C-alpha positions in Angstrom: 18.4 9.4 -3.3 16.2 8.6 -0.3 12.6 7.4 0.0 11.7 10.7 1.7 12.7 12.5 -1.5 10.1 10.7 -3.6 7.3 9.5 -1.3 3.9 11.0 -1.2 3.7 12.6 2.2 0.0 13.2 2.4 -1.5 9.8 3.0 -5.0 9.0 4.3 -5.0 6.1 6.7 -8.0 4.2 8.1 -8.5 2.8 11.6 -8.9 -0.9 11.9 -12.2 -0.5 13.7 -13.8 1.4 10.8 -16.3 -0.4 8.6 -15.0 -1.6 5.2 -17.7 0.6 3.6 -15.8 3.7 4.9 -12.5 2.3 3.4 -14.2 1.8 0.1 -15.6 5.4 0.2 -12.2 6.8 0.9 -10.6 4.8 -1.9 -13.3 5.9 -4.3 -13.0 9.6 -3.3 -9.3 9.6 -3.6 -9.1 7.3 -6.7 -6.7 4.9 -4.9 -6.7 1.2 -4.6 -5.3 0.8 -1.1 -5.2 2.4 2.3 -2.7 1.9 5.2 -4.6 0.6 8.3 -3.7 1.9 11.7 -4.5 1.0 15.3 -3.7 3.6 17.9 -1.9 5.6 15.2 0.5 2.6 14.3 0.5 0.7 11.1 -1.1 -2.7 11.4 -1.8 -3.6 7.7 -3.2 -2.5 4.4 -6.6 -2.8 2.9 -7.0 -2.9 -0.9 -10.0 -2.7 -3.2 -9.4 -6.3 -3.9 -9.6 -7.1 -0.1 -13.0 -5.5 -0.1 -14.2 -7.4 -3.1 -12.9 -10.8 -2.3 -13.1 -10.8 1.5 -16.3 -8.8 2.0 -18.5 -8.8 -1.2 -17.3 -12.3 -2.3 -18.2 -13.8 1.1 -21.5 -12.1 1.3 -20.5 -10.0 4.3 -22.0 -6.6 5.1 -19.6 -3.8 4.3 -21.4 -1.6 6.8 -20.6 -3.9 9.8 -17.5 -5.8 8.7 -14.5 -4.0 10.2 -11.4 -3.1 8.2 -9.3 -5.1 10.7 -11.2 -8.3 9.9 -10.4 -8.2 6.2 -7.1 -6.2 5.8 -3.8 -7.8 4.9 -1.7 -7.7 8.0 2.0 -7.6 8.3 2.4 -4.9 5.6 5.8 -4.3 4.1 7.2 -0.9 5.2 10.0 1.4 4.3 11.7 4.1 6.3 12.2 7.7 5.1 16.0 7.3 4.9 16.0 4.0 3.0 17.7 4.2 -0.4 15.3 4.5 -3.4 17.1 1.7 -5.4 16.7 -0.6 -2.4 13.1 0.3 -2.1 12.5 -0.5 -5.8 14.3 -3.9 -5.5 12.1 -4.7 -2.4 9.0 -3.8 -4.3 10.0 -6.0 -7.2 11.0 -8.9 -5.0 7.8 -8.7 -2.9 5.6 -7.9 -5.9 4.0 -4.8 -4.5 3.0 -1.6 -6.2 2.9 0.6 -3.1 4.6 0.6 0.3 3.8 2.7 3.4 6.7 4.7 4.8 6.8 4.7 8.6 8.8 6.4 11.3 10.6 4.5 14.2 7.3 4.2 16.1 5.5 2.6 13.1 3.4 5.7 12.4 2.7 6.3 8.7 4.5 9.3 7.3 4.1 8.6 3.6 3.7 6.1 0.9 5.9 5.2 -2.1 4.3 3.9 -5.3 5.8 2.7 -8.6 4.5 6.0 -10.0 6.5 8.0 -7.4 9.7 6.1 -8.5 9.0 6.7 -12.2 8.1 10.4 -12.0 10.2 11.8 -9.2 13.6 10.2 -9.8 14.4 11.0 -13.4 15.8 8.4 -15.9 17.4 6.2 -13.2 14.1 6.1 -11.4 12.2 5.2 -14.5 14.6 2.2 -15.0 14.1 1.2 -11.3 10.3 1.6 -11.6 10.3 -0.4 -14.8 12.3 -3.2 -13.2 10.0 -3.2 -10.2 6.9 -3.2 -12.4 8.2 -6.2 -14.3 8.6 -8.1 -11.1 5.2 -7.0 -9.8 3.6 -8.0 -13.0 4.8 -11.6 -13.0 1.6 -13.6 -13.5 0.4 -15.7 -10.6 -1.2 -19.1 -11.2 -4.9 -19.0 -10.4 -6.2 -21.3 -7.6 -8.5 -23.5 -9.7 
């Protein structure tokens, strides 16, 4: 099975020049925790609700003026539509990520794959893959004390 068979094809992206408040509004409206960040229609990173809290609120910045590109996580892991779902699940486990943008050859976002997509859209094999990926993603990190 291929990534294109399980990905969510309708993905809202946000431009890196937008204020982080707009990103937070989109995440709240869609009930999601992350958005792919684009610049000139090409993926340049991801912004998560955690990025907004830690890098904006936690540092006392103004979400109305702080741009997404200033606080996003750059160098986002990506998948291609024709990647194998099992390989995608292993990559998610190894890199400890719950969601991965799917891009075309020109780095334009065409979808997103989540652990939920793997679990729900791939049957029993996918549930096993999603479970293994979730186990890897859920490995506790040590806090920076």
